[in-house]
C-alpha angles and dihedrals in degrees: 000000000000115000099185144341122233112206123202130196132333094332089056092053091053095048103037099089093042093052094046095044096044099040109021089229122146110254127197120197111208134177103217140038090236091056091047090057091047094050093044091052089049092054095045124097125209109289095021122129122227111209118202106205116161111211094200139033118275108273111256093242090055097059121239139307091287091055091048092048091051091051090048092050093047091049092052092046088052089059089068086082092060109019135040107244 
């Protein structure tokens, strides 16, 4: 069961209304990967799974998939200060 969808960047802007209108899910539009992790963790309940599934390639100015993965991992590790993981 999906609790919410976190949308990032230009792809998120395009899909937000479609997702909300077709599914009734809550959608959150965010500007950064780090904020996406924070919002997702805030929406999750104990036992939930947060799936990171980019819908578009990493923007050229942000490096590559490895750079994006490192940022994601660091953001999740930073949650240890606030949430129990």
